[in-house]
C-alpha positions, -999 to 999 in steps of 0.1 A, spaced: -821 593 -763 -850 569 -767 -837 542 -790 -807 520 -784 -788 493 -803 -778 476 -770 -801 457 -746 -796 444 -711 -778 410 -712 -760 417 -745 -723 409 -749 -706 441 -759 -671 453 -769 -656 488 -762 -646 505 -794 -632 538 -779 -616 551 -748 -593 536 -722 -609 502 -722 -608 498 -760 -609 461 -771 -623 448 -738 -656 431 -737 -683 422 -712 -720 417 -705 -744 447 -701 -758 448 -665 -779 479 -667 -788 507 -692 -796 543 -685 -813 557 -717 -818 592 -703 -780 597 -700 -770 574 -728 -748 552 -706 -745 515 -698 -730 495 -669 -708 466 -683 -697 437 -662 -660 439 -653 -653 472 -672 -645 506 -659 -641 495 -623 -640 522 -597 -633 520 -559 -663 531 -537 -658 538 -500 -687 524 -480 -697 536 -445 -705 511 -418 -743 503 -417 -765 476 -403 -766 460 -437 -728 463 -442 -713 462 -407 -677 458 -421 -677 489 -443 -646 494 -464 -637 498 -500 -656 480 -528 -649 479 -565 -679 484 -587 -687 492 -624 -690 528 -635 -712 538 -665 -698 538 -701 -712 559 -729 -734 537 -753 -717 554 -783 -684 537 -772 -699 502 -773 -708 477 -800 -726 444 -798 -702 415 -802 -711 379 -811 
């Protein structure tokens, strides 16, 4: 998938799936897989191990990718 109707920074709305009707801003695009990361949508919990950068460790909520075909640009 080389062309895309969505760009980084666009405001988009979900048109299909569990998050239908929700909207957010595009944080990142992955054109090889045809997916996008949208701010505040499809949050998943990620368990982080303790490291020097993150001495606390713990559980963090972060965005999971959404198929580009399930998004439309909103105004």
